[in-house]
N, C-alpha and C positions, 0 to 999 in steps of 0.2 A: 380925317381931313375932308372938309366940306368944299366942294367945287362943283357948281352946276354946269360947267362948260360941257358941251356935247363933244365927246371924243369920237363917237360914231353916229352918223346921220344916214338913214336909209329912207328913200322916198319912192313909192309905187314900184317896188322891185318885183319883177316877174321873170320867170325862167321856164323854159320848156325843153323837153327832150323829144324831138320829133313832134308828134301830135299831142303828146301828154304834157299838160301844163302842171309843173311841180310847185312853183310859187305863183301866188295869185294876188299880188299887191300887198307887199310887206312895207309897213311904215314904222320906223323906230327912231327914237332919240335916246342915245345912251350917254349919260354923264360919266365923268371920272369917279372912281371910288365905289362902284357898285359890283356886287357879286350877283350875276344874272343866272338864275336856274333856267336852262334852255331845254325844254322837254317836248316830247311828242312821240307818237307811234312811229315804227319803222315806215319810211316812205312819206312822212309828213312834210319833209323839206328842211330839216335841221342841218344835215350834212351839206346840202346844196347851198344854204345860206352862208354857212361858215366857210365853205370852199370859195365862194364868190368874194367874201371879205378878205380871205387870204390871198386872193389873186390867182388861184388855181383854176377857177372856172371863168370863162367869158361867154358872150352870147346872151347875156341877160338884157332886159330893158328896165329903165328906171335910173335912179341915182344912188350911188354909195360913196359917202365921203368919210374918210378916216383921218383923224387929226387935221381936219379942215381941208383936205385934199381930195378931189374926185379921183378915185382909183382907175377910172377908165382911161385916164390920160397916159397910162403906161409907165408912170414913174414907180420905181421899186423902193424908194427911200423909206416909205412908211413901214415896209415889211421888217425893217431893222427894229422897229418898236413893238413887234408882235412876238409872243411866245406861243407854242402850240404843242400839245400832247394829244396825238390822234389816238382813236380807240385801237386801231390795228396799225402799229408802226413798223416800218421797214428800218432795221437798225443793222449796221455793219458788224456782224457778230464775229468776224475774223480779226477785228481790231481789239486792242485793249481799250479800257475806258479812257486812259491817258491819250491815246491816239485819236479816239473818237472825239473827245472834247477839244483836242487841238484842232481837228478839222472843223468843228462847229465854231470855235473861237476865230479861226481864220476867215470864215465866211462873214462874221460880224466885225472883223478888224480889230480884235482885242489883242493887246500886247501879251505875248506868250507867257512870260513870267508871272505877270499879274493874273492872267487867266488860270494858270495852273495852281497858284496859291490859293485863289478863290475856290476852284474846283475841289481841291484836296480838302479844304475846310468844310465845304458843303457836303462832300461824301462822308466825312467824319461825323458830321451832325446827323446824317441819315444812316449811320452805322455800316457803311460799306467801304470805308477808307482802305481796308486791307486788300480790297479787290481792285485798287486803282490801276495797277500794272497787269491785272489778269485779263485774259481774253473774255469778251462779252458772251461768247458761246458757252462759257462755264457758269454764267450767272443763272439764278433762279429767276422766275417770272417777276417776283417782287423786286428783285435787285435791278432788273432791266427797267422796270417802271420807275424806280427811284432815279436811275440814271437819266431817263427821258425827262423827268420833272426837273432835275438839275440843269439839263441842256436847255430846257425851255425858259429858264430863268437866268442863265449865265450872263446874258447881255443886258440885264435889268430893263425888260420891256415895259411898256405902258399898258398894253392890252395882252390878255392871256386867254387862250382857248384850251380848255381841258375837257377831253371827251373820255368819259369813264376813267378818270385818273386814279381811282382807288383800286383798280384791278390788280389783284395779286399782292397788295399791301397787307402786312400784319396789323393787328388791332392798334398797337402802339404807334406805328407809322401813320395810320389813318388819323389818330388823334393829333399827331404833329402836323400833318399836312392840313388839316382843318384850321389849326392855329395859324399856319403859314398863310393860308388864303385870307383869313380875317385881318392879319397884320398887313398883308399886301394891299387890301382894299382900303385900310385906314391910311396907308401912305399914298393913296390916290390911284392905285392901279385898278383897271377895269377887267373883270374876270367873267368869261362865259363858261359856265359849268354845265356840261351836258351829261346826263346819266339816266338810266332806266330805274335806279334805286331811289324811289320817291321819297322815302323817309330822310335820306341824306340830303337830297335837293331841298326838301322842306326846312331842314335845320340850318343849312349853310347860306341860303340865298336871302339877299335883301329884296330882290325882285324876281318874279317868276314869269317867264314867257312860255305859253303853251301853244304850239303849232299843231294845227289839225287840217289835213287836206290843203296844205299850202297857204293857210291863213292863220294869223294870230287870233286865237279865240279867247285868250285870257292874258292879262298884263297887270301884275300888281304884286304886293307883298303876299305872303301866305295868309296872313290874317285878313287881308282885303279879299282875297279869292274865297276864303272860307265864309266870310260874311255875305259875299254875293251869291254863293252857291248853296249855303246852308248845309254843308257837308263837313265831316270830321277830319279827314285826312287828305293829303295831297293826292293819294292814290284814288280815293273816292271821287274827289273833284275831277281828276283826270278822266276816270271812267265815265262820269256824268257828261263832261264836255265833249268827249270823243265818241260818245254813244255806245261804248263797249260795256256790256253788262252780262256777258255770257260766261265769265270766268268760272263761276260756281258749277254750272251745268257741264261745261267742257271738262273741268277737273273730275267731276263725278263720273262722266262717261269714260274718261281716260283710266281711272282707277278700276272701274268695272271691267274694262278690257284687260288690264293687267292681271286681275284676279281670276280671269277665265282659265280653266284647265284644259 
């Protein structure tokens, strides 16, 4: 589905924690239907940017518009159009999946019968239908991750933020999830995909944004970045643009210490 409408518009976004400036002037126009690979080293500003867009963080300067609305006005309606799978999620493990999904559906105002019919079918497709009435505390890490993915999609959002979404998933589920993202993008959903697994980002992303020290230092498809940097893989491009080239020597020193008797 081709649509050049900007669903997210960010202008001159800056954010500081005390005297430390974390974001140093982010400018972005994000249309519908793109899978954005959102990468950067720890502390580069990825989580801060996402939390600002989610309305979790305030105190920034600049403008952030989502679905044509400036989020600084205090309105929360746009949040109903967002789905989010955080890297480290707090999930109510004393609840069953049925109870947890009922809670999530209530937040979004989804009618209960419709919600549960949809949820049960989604859990079946993800291979966890038998655990629908089981307490989440009995789930494996991969099952919890599948539940979080289902909950992020249950209200049919327009924008999705996935932070390390493949964590704990088995190989078959990873393949299914990649196809889900591709299909969602073709339906006009905008997906921010944040991960440290560069080969996955390289394969799934239509567009890659690389943050380094609070600034966007690369923006384009993998092929465009590769042509600009004359490097072979996204990992190599990442290392070149962030100035990190000590991985070989660090690994060598690490192994040397391990092998000391």
